[in-house]
C-alpha positions as CSV (number, residue, x, y, z in Angstrom):
1,M,0.0,0.0,0.0
2,T,1.4,3.4,-0.9
3,T,1.1,6.3,1.4
4,P,-1.1,9.1,0.0
5,R,0.7,12.3,-0.8
6,R,-0.6,15.8,-0.6
7,R,-1.3,17.4,-3.9
8,A,1.5,19.9,-3.3
9,E,4.1,17.1,-3.1
10,M,3.1,15.3,-6.3
11,F,5.3,17.2,-8.8
12,I,8.6,16.8,-7.0
13,A,9.5,15.0,-3.8
14,A,9.9,17.3,-0.8
15,E,13.4,16.0,-0.1
16,Q,14.5,16.9,-3.7
17,D,13.0,20.3,-3.7
18,R,15.5,23.1,-2.9
19,R,13.5,26.0,-4.1
20,F,12.3,27.3,-0.7
21,S,15.3,26.3,1.5
22,T,16.5,29.8,2.6
23,S,15.9,30.7,6.2
24,A,12.9,32.9,6.8
25,V,14.9,35.2,9.0
26,V,17.6,36.5,6.7
27,D,18.2,40.1,5.6
28,E,15.7,41.7,3.2
29,R,17.9,41.5,0.1
30,T,18.8,37.8,0.5
31,M,15.1,37.0,1.1
32,L,13.9,38.9,-2.0
33,V,16.6,37.4,-4.2
34,D,16.0,33.9,-3.0
35,M,12.2,34.2,-3.3
36,L,12.6,35.4,-6.9
37,G,15.0,32.6,-7.5
38,A,12.5,30.1,-6.2
39,Q,9.8,31.5,-8.4
40,R,12.1,31.3,-11.5
41,A,12.9,27.7,-10.6
42,T,9.2,26.9,-10.3
43,L,8.6,28.0,-13.8
44,E,11.5,25.8,-15.0
45,L,10.1,22.9,-13.0
46,K,6.6,23.3,-14.4
47,C,8.1,23.1,-17.9
48,S,10.4,20.2,-17.2
49,G,10.0,16.7,-18.7
50,L,7.7,17.8,-21.6
51,E,8.2,17.1,-25.3
52,A,9.4,20.6,-26.1
53,E,7.9,21.4,-29.4
54,L,4.4,20.0,-28.9
55,E,3.6,20.2,-25.2
56,L,5.3,23.4,-24.2
57,A,3.4,25.3,-27.0
58,R,0.0,23.6,-26.3
59,R,-2.8,25.9,-25.3
60,S,-4.4,23.6,-22.9
61,V,-6.9,25.7,-20.9
62,E,-9.4,26.8,-23.6
63,P,-10.4,29.5,-24.5
64,S,-7.2,31.0,-23.2
65,T,-4.2,31.3,-25.6
66,L,-1.7,30.9,-22.8
67,S,0.9,28.2,-23.1
68,L,3.9,27.2,-21.0
69,L,6.2,28.4,-23.9
70,G,4.3,31.6,-24.1
71,L,4.9,32.1,-20.4
72,V,8.6,31.6,-20.8
73,R,8.7,34.1,-23.7
74,H,6.6,36.6,-21.7
75,L,8.7,36.3,-18.6
76,A,11.9,36.8,-20.7
77,D,10.4,40.1,-21.9
78,V,9.3,41.1,-18.4
79,E,12.8,40.4,-17.0
80,R,14.3,42.5,-19.9
81,R,11.9,45.3,-19.3
82,W,12.4,45.8,-15.6
83,F,16.1,45.0,-15.3
84,R,17.6,46.1,-18.6
85,Q,15.3,49.0,-19.6
86,V,14.1,50.4,-16.3
87,M,16.9,49.6,-13.8
88,A,19.9,49.7,-16.2
89,G,18.5,52.3,-18.5
90,Q,19.4,50.3,-21.6
91,D,17.7,50.7,-25.0
92,A,16.6,47.1,-25.1
93,P,13.3,46.4,-26.9
94,A,11.3,43.4,-26.0
95,R,12.4,40.2,-27.7
96,F,9.0,38.7,-28.4
97,S,6.4,41.4,-28.3
98,S,6.3,44.8,-30.0
99,P,3.9,47.8,-30.5
100,V,2.8,46.1,-33.7
101,R,2.5,42.7,-32.1
102,P,1.8,43.4,-28.4
103,D,1.0,39.7,-27.6
104,G,3.8,38.3,-29.7
105,D,5.2,36.6,-26.6
106,F,2.2,34.4,-26.4
107,D,1.0,34.4,-30.0
108,G,4.4,33.4,-31.3
109,A,4.8,30.4,-29.0
110,E,4.8,27.8,-31.8
111,A,5.5,24.1,-31.6
112,D,8.9,24.4,-33.2
113,R,12.2,23.2,-31.8
114,A,13.9,26.5,-32.7
115,V,11.2,28.6,-31.2
116,V,11.5,26.6,-27.9
117,A,15.3,26.9,-27.9
118,E,15.2,30.6,-28.6
119,A,12.7,31.2,-25.7
120,W,14.8,29.3,-23.2
121,E,18.0,31.0,-24.4
122,A,16.4,34.4,-24.1
123,W,14.9,33.7,-20.7
124,R,18.2,32.4,-19.3
125,A,20.1,35.4,-20.7
126,E,17.7,37.8,-19.1
127,V,17.7,36.1,-15.8
128,A,21.5,36.1,-15.8
129,F,21.6,39.8,-16.6
130,S,19.0,40.5,-13.8
131,E,20.9,38.4,-11.3
132,A,24.2,40.3,-12.1
133,L,22.5,43.7,-11.9
134,V,21.0,42.9,-8.5
135,A,24.3,41.4,-7.2
136,D,26.2,44.6,-8.3
137,A,23.7,47.0,-6.9
138,P,24.9,48.8,-3.8
139,D,21.5,48.5,-2.1
140,L,17.8,48.1,-2.7
141,E,17.4,51.9,-2.9
142,V,18.8,52.1,-6.4
143,V,16.3,53.8,-8.6
144,G,15.3,53.3,-12.2
145,E,12.9,55.3,-14.3
146,D,9.8,53.6,-15.7
147,S,7.8,55.4,-18.4
148,W,4.6,54.2,-16.8
149,R,5.2,54.3,-13.1
150,G,8.0,56.9,-12.9
151,P,10.8,56.3,-10.4
152,V,11.0,52.8,-9.0
153,S,13.4,51.3,-6.5
154,L,15.2,48.0,-7.0
155,R,13.3,46.8,-4.0
156,W,10.0,47.5,-5.8
157,V,11.2,45.8,-8.9
158,L,12.2,42.6,-7.0
159,I,8.8,42.5,-5.2
160,H,7.0,43.1,-8.5
161,M,9.0,40.3,-10.2
162,I,8.1,37.9,-7.4
163,E,4.5,38.9,-7.8
164,E,4.7,38.5,-11.6
165,Y,6.2,35.0,-11.4
166,A,3.9,33.8,-8.7
167,R,0.9,34.9,-10.8
168,H,2.2,33.2,-13.9
169,N,3.3,30.1,-12.0
170,G,-0.4,29.8,-11.1
171,H,-1.2,29.8,-14.8
172,A,1.6,27.2,-15.3
173,D,0.0,25.0,-12.6
174,L,-3.2,24.8,-14.6
175,L,-1.6,24.5,-18.0
176,R,0.7,21.6,-16.9
177,E,-2.1,19.8,-15.1
178,R,-4.2,19.8,-18.3
179,I,-1.2,18.6,-20.4
180,D,-0.2,15.5,-18.4
181,G,-1.8,15.7,-14.9
182,A,1.3,16.8,-13.1
183,T,0.4,18.8,-10.0
184,G,2.3,20.3,-7.1
185,L,4.1,23.4,-6.0
């Protein structure tokens, strides 16, 4: 007889999951960076083990056009916007969406090996840039200029990115469960 497991433990065994292993009583910067890292790792976990071209691009929660691949592309653009454009002040247009194609991140998520590879490469490059920018920042009070919100602190951007990933990881939960039944945190 097997021991029943909680739904939250069905995607990965608790003893293998290192996403939320940082102490809950660390300094603010460490906590924010680790929470964002855990959310990023959750996105990767939700996309793991799928036949890349077909399942990552599947729009599995009709009538929504969301897909796991679309989420990866979207979050690459979100990382790029907040860390390259706003915090670093770079002229770095979005990779997958544009004024002409505002939903290109989701709409361009096609079941094609090259599209999948490009999405993961872009997402990893943007995460690496973001991590380096945060590591090099003297403190969380560093301010960037956003055309929509005005001045924003690095603290606000980190909190917003945790919020952004958490929201989309909820979408990823539903998409993945519809694809192959995998559930969990």
